C-alpha positions in Angstrom: -0.1 0.1 0.2 0.8 3.4 -0.5 2.1 5.7 2.2 2.5 9.0 -0.1 1.8 9.8 -3.5 3.1 13.2 -5.1 1.5 13.8 -8.2 2.6 16.3 -10.5 3.7 18.3 -7.7 5.8 21.8 -8.8 6.5 24.4 -6.4 7.6 27.8 -7.0 9.4 30.7 -5.3 8.6 33.9 -7.1 10.1 33.1 -10.3 12.3 30.3 -9.4 10.4 26.6 -9.8 11.7 24.5 -7.3 10.1 21.7 -7.9 9.0 21.1 -11.3 5.8 18.2 -12.0 7.2 15.7 -9.6 5.4 12.1 -9.4 6.8 9.7 -6.6 5.5 7.2 -4.3 6.4 5.6 -1.4 5.2 2.7 0.2 4.7 1.3 3.8 7.6 0.6 5.6 9.8 1.6 3.4 13.1 3.5 3.2 13.3 6.1 0.6 16.3 8.6 -0.1 16.3 11.4 -2.4 19.6 12.4 -3.3 20.7 15.2 -5.5 22.6 18.3 -5.3 22.1 21.6 -2.7 19.2 23.5 -4.6 17.7 20.7 -6.4 14.4 20.6 -4.7 14.8 18.2 -2.2 14.0 20.2 0.9 11.3 21.6 -0.6 9.4 18.5 -1.0 10.2 17.5 2.5 8.7 20.9 3.9 5.7 20.5 1.5 5.0 17.5 3.0 4.6 18.9 6.3 3.2 22.0 5.5 5.9 24.0 6.2 6.6 26.3 3.5 7.4 29.9 3.8 4.5 32.2 2.8 6.6 33.7 0.2 5.4 30.8 -1.8 3.2 27.8 -1.9 2.2 24.7 -4.0 1.4 25.7 -7.6 0.1 22.6 -8.8 -0.3 19.0 -8.1 -1.6 16.6 -5.2 0.1 15.3 -2.0 -2.1 12.3 -1.1 -0.9 11.3 2.6 -2.7 7.6 3.6 -5.3 8.3 0.3 -5.9 12.2 1.7 -4.8 15.5 0.0 -3.0 17.2 2.5 -3.1 20.6 0.2 -6.6 20.4 0.5 -6.9 20.4 4.2 -6.8 23.6 6.6 -3.7 24.5 8.6 -5.8 23.8 12.0 -6.0 19.8 10.4 -2.1 19.7 9.1 -1.0 20.8 12.9 -3.4 17.8 13.8 -1.5 15.5 11.9 2.0 16.9 12.0 4.0 15.0 14.4 1.4 12.3 15.7 1.2 10.8 11.9 4.2 12.2 10.0 7.0 13.8 11.7 10.3 15.7 10.4 14.2 15.1 11.6 15.0 18.7 10.7 19.1 19.7 9.1 21.1 20.9 12.4 19.8 19.4 15.4 22.0 22.5 17.1 19.5 25.1 15.4 16.5 22.9 15.7 16.7 22.5 19.8 15.8 25.7 21.9 18.9 26.5 24.1 17.2 27.8 27.4 14.7 24.8 27.7 15.8 21.0 28.8 15.8 18.7 25.8 12.9 16.0 27.5 10.4 19.2 28.2 11.0 20.1 24.2 10.1 16.4 23.5 7.2 16.6 25.9 6.1 19.1 24.6 5.0 17.4 20.9 3.5 14.7 23.4 0.7 16.6 25.4 -0.3 18.8 22.1 -1.1 15.8 20.4 -2.3 14.2 23.5 -3.9 16.6 25.9 -5.1 13.6 28.0 -1.0 11.9 28.7 -0.3 12.1 32.6 3.5 13.5 33.4 4.4 10.3 34.1 3.3 8.7 31.2 4.7 11.2 29.2 7.8 10.6 31.3 7.8 7.1 30.9 7.8 6.9 27.2 10.4 9.5 27.5 12.4 6.8 28.8 11.7 4.4 26.2 12.3 6.8 23.3 16.0 7.5 25.0 16.8 3.9 25.4 15.1 3.4 21.5 17.3 5.8 20.1 20.8 5.2 22.9 21.0 8.2 24.8 21.3 7.5 28.7 17.9 8.3 30.6 20.2 10.3 32.9 20.9 12.7 30.8 16.9 13.4 30.2 17.1 16.7 32.3 20.1 18.4 30.7 19.8 21.2 28.5 20.6 21.2 24.7 24.5 22.5 25.2 25.2 19.9 27.4 24.7 17.2 24.5 27.5 16.2 22.2 26.9 16.9 18.2 25.6 13.0 18.0 23.6 12.8 21.1 21.9 16.2 19.7 20.9 14.5 16.8 19.4 11.4 18.5 17.6 13.7 21.0 15.7 14.9 17.3 15.1 11.7 16.4 13.6 10.6 19.9 11.5 14.2 19.4 10.2 12.6 15.7 9.1 9.6 17.1 7.5 11.2 20.2 3.9 10.8 19.0 3.8 7.6 17.0 3.9 8.9 13.4 3.7 6.1 10.6 5.8 8.7 8.1 9.4 10.1 8.8 11.3 12.8 6.7 14.7 13.1 7.6 16.5 16.1 6.1 20.3 15.7 5.9 20.4 14.4 9.4 23.9 13.5 9.5 25.1 17.2 8.6 28.2 18.7 10.7 29.0 15.1 12.4 32.0 13.3 11.5 32.4 9.9 9.9 32.1 8.0 12.4 28.9 9.6 14.4 27.8 9.8 10.6 27.4 5.7 10.2 26.1 5.4 13.8 23.5 7.9 13.5 22.5 5.9 10.2 22.5 2.3 11.1 20.2 3.8 14.3 18.0 5.5 11.5 17.6 2.1 9.7 17.4 0.1 12.8 14.6 1.8 14.0 12.6 2.4 10.7 12.7 -1.7 10.5 12.0 -1.9 14.5 9.1 0.1 14.1 7.7 -0.3 10.5 7.7 3.0 9.7 7.9 4.6 6.2 10.7 6.6 6.1 12.2 9.5 3.5 15.6 10.2 3.6 16.9 13.6 2.5 20.5 13.7 1.3 23.3 15.0 -1.1 25.8 12.4 -0.2 25.3 9.2 -2.3 28.1 7.5 -0.9 26.5 7.7 3.0 22.9 5.9 2.1 24.6 3.0 0.3 23.8 0.5 2.6 20.5 1.6 4.4 17.7 2.5 1.5 15.4 0.0 -0.1 14.6 3.0 -3.1 16.7 6.2 -4.1 15.1 8.8 -6.2 17.3 11.0 -8.0 16.9 15.1 -8.3 18.4 17.3 -10.7 17.6 20.9 -11.0 13.8 20.8 -9.5 13.0 17.5 -11.5 13.2 13.6 -10.6 15.2 12.4 -13.3 15.8 8.7 -11.9 14.1 6.2 -9.4 14.9 2.7 -8.7 16.3 -0.1 -6.3 19.1 0.5 -4.5 20.7 -2.2 -6.1 19.3 -1.1 -10.2 20.4 2.7 -9.0 24.0 1.6 -8.0 24.6 -1.8 -10.3 22.7 0.3 -13.5 22.4 3.8 -13.6 20.7 4.9 -16.7 20.3 8.8 -16.4 24.1 10.7 -17.4 23.7 13.0 -13.8 23.4 9.7 -12.0 26.4 8.2 -13.9 28.0 11.4 -12.7 27.5 11.7 -9.4 28.4 8.0 -8.7 31.5 8.7 -10.8 32.3 11.8 -8.6 32.5 9.8 -5.4 35.1 7.3 -4.2 33.9 3.4 -3.7 32.4 1.8 -0.8 35.0 -1.0 -1.0 38.0 1.0 -0.8 39.0 0.0 -4.6 40.8 2.9 -6.4 39.7 4.8 -8.8 40.1 8.6 -10.3 37.1 10.4 -9.2 35.3 12.8 -12.1 34.3 16.2 -11.2 31.0 17.2 -13.3 31.7 19.8 -15.3 29.8 23.0 -15.3 27.0 24.1 -13.2 23.5 23.6 -12.5 21.0 25.7 -14.6 19.0 29.1 -13.8 15.9 27.5 -12.1 14.5 31.6 -13.2 14.5 30.3 -16.9 15.4 26.7 -16.7 15.9 25.1 -20.1 13.2 23.8 -22.1 14.8 20.3 -23.2 16.9 18.4 -20.8 17.9 20.1 -17.7 21.0 18.5 -17.6 22.4 18.8 -21.4 24.9 21.3 -21.1 26.6 19.2 -18.9 26.1 16.1 -20.5 28.6 14.6 -22.7 26.3 12.2 -24.6 23.6 15.2 -25.6 22.6 16.0 -28.8 20.9 18.4 -30.3 17.3 17.3 -29.6 18.2 17.1 -26.1 18.2 21.2 -25.6 15.2 21.0 -28.1 12.4 18.6 -26.4 11.7 18.0 -22.6 12.3 14.3 -22.3 10.0 11.7 -21.5 9.9 8.9 -18.9 11.3 5.4 -20.0 10.7 2.2 -17.8 13.7 0.1 -17.7 12.5 -2.1 -16.1 8.9 -2.7 -13.3 10.9 -0.7 -10.8 13.5 1.6 -12.2 12.6 4.0 -14.4 14.5 7.5 -16.1 14.0 10.9 -17.7 16.7 10.9 -20.5 15.9 11.2 -24.3 19.4 9.4 -25.1 17.9 6.5 -23.2 14.6 6.6 -25.5 16.6 6.6 -28.4 19.1 4.2 -27.1 15.8 1.9 -26.3 14.5 2.5 -30.1 17.5 1.1 -31.6 17.2 -2.2 -30.0 
């Protein structure tokens, strides 16, 4: 069963089209990663799902179907009732997400009392203890302030906060940013373990394709406001089809330690105020043709679970 369906979703900030005609599905219990460079629209999708887009821009087209209901048709009050109780978010930079003058435990319990006003303080404290044990924070640190936590502990506390009301979907927006590689791996393994243990759906947003290679089920690759490739982890890593996905993988070291030349992606992303009419990656693609600039590419189903937005792939498919 699909937990979330994004149908023709477009988002504009003034003249900038941050997300363009995006179609995406995530199933119950699925661990999906949205990968892409900064500014490609990943965080915009997460904030749209949470109903937290700034007032200077809203969703201009499309639907956000969560458990069959269109979130875009709900009032602010209805969205507040759903937020944190059914879907929650782990925001970027835990150091900025916690109130420095309020105890961490009080901040987590605030979400509980907001959505479950009938909850007693003892019941909330008991749940909090369970959450701390679940994410690996000693329960004797519950009454500490944020500055008394290390970076990794703060990130674990934010994960505990996201789990406080037992949501069925969590959006994790670059939750390992600013952490060292050892702590990054610990947090990722913790998230994967919790996701499997609790059976929740998870959308993990990242710009680093190497850190998500071992934990996700499916991968959506974004470029310049568009989803350009989607498939299982094995399909995207073993048989990437879109030139941007290939270039992204070529620019990162291997996970096995095998030596290879790292190839930077030439050029820069297009201006989203006036994006190219054809393929948005064609100016950086070594295999682009004249047709790539003239016609927008269409989706090609490589397999039942693997699809790609690339005119060159369509051309190659037609030749065989």
